[in-house]
N, C-alpha and C positions, 0 to 999 in steps of 0.2 A: 413578252417584252423584257429587255434587259434590265436588271436591277442595279441601283446605284448605291445600295447600302444606306439610303436615307439622306445622302448629301444633296442639298440643292445645287443645281449644276450650272446652268448657263446664264442665270439672272443674278439678282442681288442675294447674297447669303443672308440668312436670318440674323447673323451676328454683324453684318456689314453696315453698321450705323456708327456715326461719330460718337465718341466717348467723352469723358471729362477727366480733369485732373483732380487729385485729392491729396490728403496728407497721410504719410506713413506713421508719423508721430504727432497726432493731433493735440496731445496734451502739452507738448513743448512750446514754450513761448518763442516768438520770432527773435532772432538776433536783432539787437538795436541797430536800426539803419544808421549808417555813417556817411552815406552820400558819395558824390563824385570824387571828392578830394581823397578819401581813403581808397576808393576803387582805382584811382590813378596811381597812388603810391604802390599798389600791388601790380596793376595790369598795364600801365603805360609803358612805351619803350623806355628802357633804362630802369624800370621798376623792379620790385622783388621777383616778379615772375618772368623777366626777360632772360631767356637762356641763350641768346645769341644765335648764330648759324649752327646747325647741327654738326657736331664733331663725332669722330669715331668713338671717343670715350663716353658719349652719351647714349650709345646704342645698346639695346638689349639683345645679346647674342642668341637668345632662344625664342624671340617673338618675331616671326616673319612679318614683313612690312604690310602684307595684304590684310592682316587682321585689323589694322586701323580702319580700313574701308569696309570690311565686313561688318564691324561694329557700327559704322555710320549707316550702312544699309539696314541693319536691325533697328537702329534709332528711327529711321525714316519709315520703317514698317509699323512703328508704334505711336509716334508723337508728331503732331503738327499744331503749334500754337500760333495763330495769326491774330489773336485778340488782345493779349496783354501788352501794355505799353510801359516802356522804361520810364521810371520816375513817377509812376502812379501805382498806388497799392492795389493789388488785385487779389481776391479770394480764389484759391484754386478751383473750388467747386463751381464757380460761376464762369469758368473759362472752358470753352468747348475744345476738345481734342479732335482735330479733323482727320485723324487716322483712327482706326479701330484699335481698342486695347487688347489685341490678339496678335499672336505671331502666326498670321495666316496669309501673309504676302499680298495684302490688298494693294500695296504699292506696285506689285507686279501684275496682278490680275484685274485691278480695278473692281468693277461690279460684274465682271463676266462678259462674254462676247456678245450678249444681246444688248446690254446697257452701255458698256464701254467699248463699242464696236471699233473705234479708231486704234485701239491697242492691239487688235488682232488682224491676221492676214486674210481673213475671209474664208479660210478653209472650213468645211463643216465640222472638222474635229476640234476646232478651237486652238489652232496654233497661234502663237504671239508674233507680232510683226517685227521685222528688221529691214535694213536696207537690202537691196538685191544682192550686194556683195556679201552680206552677213557680218560686216566689219563693225557697223555702227547701229545705234538705235534708229528706228524709223522716225522721220522728221517731216514737218511741214516745209513748204518751199522757203519759209523764213528761218528754218533751222530749229524750230521748237520741237522738243522730243515728244513723241507719242507714247507716253508711259504714265503709269498711275500716280506717280509723284514726281513733279518736275525737279525737285531737289536732287534726285538721283542723277542729274546732269550738272551738278555743281562743280565737279572736277572729273578729269579724264579717267582716273583709276576707278572711281565709283560708277561712272557711266559704263565703262567696260565690264565691270562686275555685273551690272544689270543686264548687259548683253549676254554674259555667260549664263545667267539665270533664265533668260529667255530661251537660249539654246538647250539648256537642261530640260525645261518644260517640253519644248518641241521634240526633243529626242525621246523623252518618256512617251509622248503621244505616239511617235512612230513605232516604237517597240511594242507598245500595248496593241496597236492595230495589227502589227505583224505577228502577234502571238509569241513574241520572244521573251516577254516578262508577264507576270501576273499583277493583279491589283494588290492593294495593301493587305487584303485578307487572303491572299494566296490563290485567288480565283482568276482563271484566264477570261478574257472578254469573250462573249458569245460571237459567233460569226456575224458579219454584217448582213442584214436582211436585203431582199431584193428592193431595188429602187421603186418609188411610187410610180404608178402608171403615168405616162406623159400627158394624158388628157383625162378629164373626168369620165369615168366609166360607170354605168349602172351595175350594181351588185358587188362592188368592191367593199369588203368589210372595213369598218372604221380602224380596227387594230392594224390592218395592213398599211393604212395611210399614216399611222402614228409610229409604226415600228422603226422606220429609218430615223426619224427625229429623236426618238428615245435612245436609239443606239448611239447617236452622236452626243447626246446629253451624257450618256454613261461613259463614253470615251473621255470627254473633258473632265467630268467629276472624278473619275478614277485617276487620271493624270494629275490633276490638281492636288488630290489627297496625297499621292505618292511624293510629289515635290514638296508639299508643306511638311509632311512627317519627316522626310529626310533632312530638310532644312532645320526643323525643330530638334532633331537628333544631334545635328552638328552643334547647335547652340548649347545643348545640355552636356554633351559628351566630349567635345573638343574645345569649343570657345571658352566656356566657363572655367574648365580646369586650367586653361592657359593664363587667364587674366585675374583669377581670384585665388584665395586661399583654399586649397583643395579640400582640406578638412571641413571647413565651413560649408562649402558647396555640397560635399558628400552628405553632411548631416541634413541639409535642407532637402536634397533629393530623396533621401530615405525617410525623413520624418516630417517633412513639410515645413513651410515658413512659420516663424514665431511671431512676426509683427505684421506681415502683409496678409490680410484675410479679406479678400474682395468679395467673397460669397458669390451671389448671383448678379452682382452689379460691379463688374471689373472696372478699374480706373487706373490711371497712371499717376503714381505718387510724384509730387514735385521734388521730393528729396532725391528721387531717381532721375527724373528728366532734366532737372536744372543743376544738379550737382554730381551725383555718383556716376551716372552714365556719360558724363562729359569728361571722364578720365581719358578718353581717346584723344582729346585735343593735344595734350603734351606728347603723344606718340607720333604726331605728324612730323615728318622730316622736312628740312628745307628743300631738298631736291631728291629725285628718284631716277634710277635707270629704268626706263619703260620697256625697251627691247635692246637688242644688240647694237642697234644703230641710232638710238634716240634716248637722250637723257635730258632732263629739264627741271627747273625750279617749279614749285607749286604755283607761284605768281611771277609775273614779269618784273624785271627791274624797272622798266618803263611802263607805267599804267596805260599809256597811249599806244603801246606796241600793237601792230596789226595782228589779226587772228591767224593769218596765213602769210608765210609758212609758220607753223606752230613753233613757239619758242618757250612755252610754259605749259602747265597742266590744268589750266582752267577748263570749264566745261565747254560744250559746243561740239559741232561736227568733228568726227574722227576719220582721218585718212588711213589707208592701209599701212603706210610707213610709220604711223604713230600709234598703231594698235598695241595693246598691252600683251607682252609675253609673260604668262603667269609663272614661268620658272624663276622670274626675278621677284616674285611676291609671295609665293607659297612653296612649301617643301614638296614639290611634285616631280622632281627629277633625281635620278640616281647619280648623275654626273655633274650636277652644279648645286650650289647652295643659294638660297634666296637672300636678297638684302633684308636687313632687319629693321624693326621699328625703333624709334627713340623710347628710352625707358619712361615709365610712369613716374614723373617728378612734378614738383610744384613750379616748374618752369616750362615755357613754350618757346618754340623757335621764333625768332624775332619777326619773321614775316607775318605771323599771326597777330602781331600787335600793331600792325599798320596795314590793314586789309585794303585792297582796291575796292572802289565803290561797287563793282560788279559782284563781289564776294559777300556783300552785306545784304541780308534779306531786307527788301524794301528800300535799299539805298538808292539815292538819286544824285547824279552829278551836280555839284554845287550846293547840295542840301544835306550833306553828311558832316556833322561836327567832328573835328579831328579826334577827340577823345573816344568817340564811338566807333572809330575805325579799328579799335583794339578788340579782338575777340575776348580777351580776358576781362577787360573793363565791362563789356556787354554782359558776360556771364555773371559777374559779381553784382552788377546793378540789377539784373533780372532776379537774382536770388533775394534781393531786398524787396523788389516789386511783389514777389510772391510770398514774402514773410517766412523764409526758411529759418530754422533754428541754427544755432552755432554748432560747429563741429564738436566742441567739447561737450555740449548738452546731449547730442546724439550718441557720442561715445558712452557717456554715463548711462543713457537709457538702454543701451544694448548690453550693459554689464562690463564695459572696458574702462580701464584707467586712461584718462585723456592724456595726450601728448603735453609736455610742458612748454612754457613760453620759449624756453631755450631751444627745444626741439623744433618748435614751429617757426622760430626766427622772428617772432612778433609778440605783441602783448595783448591780453584781453580776449574776449570771445571772438572767434575768427569765422570767416565765411566757411560754410560746410564744404563747398567745392575745393577750396584751398586746403582745408584740413584733410580731406580724403587723399588729395595728391601728396601732401606732405607726409601723411601716414605711410603711403606706399614707399615713398623715398626713404624715410627714416627706419621703418620696421622691416621692409622687404627689399631694400636696395633698388627699388624701382622695377623689380622683376614681375610683380603682380600687386593687386590691391591688398591693403591691410584689412584688419577685422571690420571696421566700419564700412568701407567701400565694398568689400566682399559680401557682407551681410545684406546691404541694400540691393546690390546688383543681382546677386543670385536669388534672393527671395522674390524680387519682382519678376524676373524672367521665368523662374520655375513656377511661381505663384500664378502668373498669367496663363501658363500652359495648363495648370491644374484647374483653373477657373473656366477654361475654354472647353465647352462640351464636344468640340470637334477635334481637339488635339489628340496625338497618339497617347499621351499620359492619361487622358480621360476615356477615350474610346477603347483602347487596346493596350493597357500598360505593359503587357508582355511582348508587344510587337518589337521586332528587330529589323534593321534595314535590309533590303534585298538587292540593291543596285550596285554593289561593289563585288570585286572578285572574292573577298573574304566575307562569308555570310555573317551577319550580325555586327559588322563593323562598317562605319561610313564616316569619312572625314572630308574636309573641303577639297582635298586632292582628288578624292574619288568623284565628287560632284563635277569638278572641272574636267576630269578624264571622261566621265560619262557624257558630258556635254560636248566633247570633242574640241576643246579650246586649248589644250596643252600643246605647245610647239614641240617639234622633234629635237 
């Protein structure tokens, strides 16, 4: 019978249970809550964090725009808080994280093709489902996406990246079955056994009846491990060096985290989930060119605008004429340059400070107070709900000299999220995170991989990627190329 190297295959992974949130700096006192009035001074339209519409002078020439949405994809792979309530104090340990605290792509795979059957196309090898055209996510007749995390349909760019990940998995399956690639351990899959007899026959050995099922289990398990490990490699070797201080990340990669020690009970620190990893919000542009014939703002000028023809980048069904051309989002072409993201600064494009109801989790028409339509206000209030320490206190705790009030543009202990953004702006000109942000983001992402008994860093630290033309190298451009989604 084919071996699967010990990976549970078609059902629920042993690690696929919901996790919890916790504190990275449990000894630090929460910043004193200052309530809605201060949150509005920072995050309301016209406030300290209003950056207006994105201009060319705000762009980071070295950060392709697609990494904003790759970061959002990672976030949705790790965290989902549906329990904490704005305006109420919540202890992180009491809040369930409805994603697993692992970089294992449960937002893509769900609990596998047996338990999460609607995510799959019904093929015995465990391919993931798409529309017949392959342009869009598979959906119900009402347009609801059949994916492991519905938040990956929040905007068109993210949903199209989820499509690319589905195609990546399916292509890995095809090539494994064809014998064109090996599994993560360098072993080719064994040949497919003969099909089971069409009718019950006396004298057929049990092994013969199980061989075919075991073969398909091995195909899926091998494909999933290859996809997961290549995805994890991109996070460590391309994404983190782009968005953090390279020296800090290299130290963590080589010597391990100093502060994040999850042991056998991994959790998501609130300092990461509610502050540091929300650095991606300021990198969102007001509008994007999606392909040669379609460009649009992230939200419509008129919130009542019809969904078709598409005039904005909200989520929902995607027609071929609106499909993403990844040459506009990542460095995948020798003949063109991608558009770039907004710099990491303590300002957001003004559209994010007045979200339409459809873009607010749990928002209902007529029941959304105007202040809570600001993404910045929501972030700042949530940091008080979960009792985050101030940015200055965290800086001291990791051995850094805090920014001054003059550098921060405000006085007194400041929100950790705002501090991390301002640190990137002041110390790094918005090109990457500063020491506090880099330390938190890199320690958590690398620490979660080290705590995951199925990650490449735990199972096979000397493993190197195998799915690109250059052995041992694999970047997001290689993933998109392997998936077959790069335009000509």
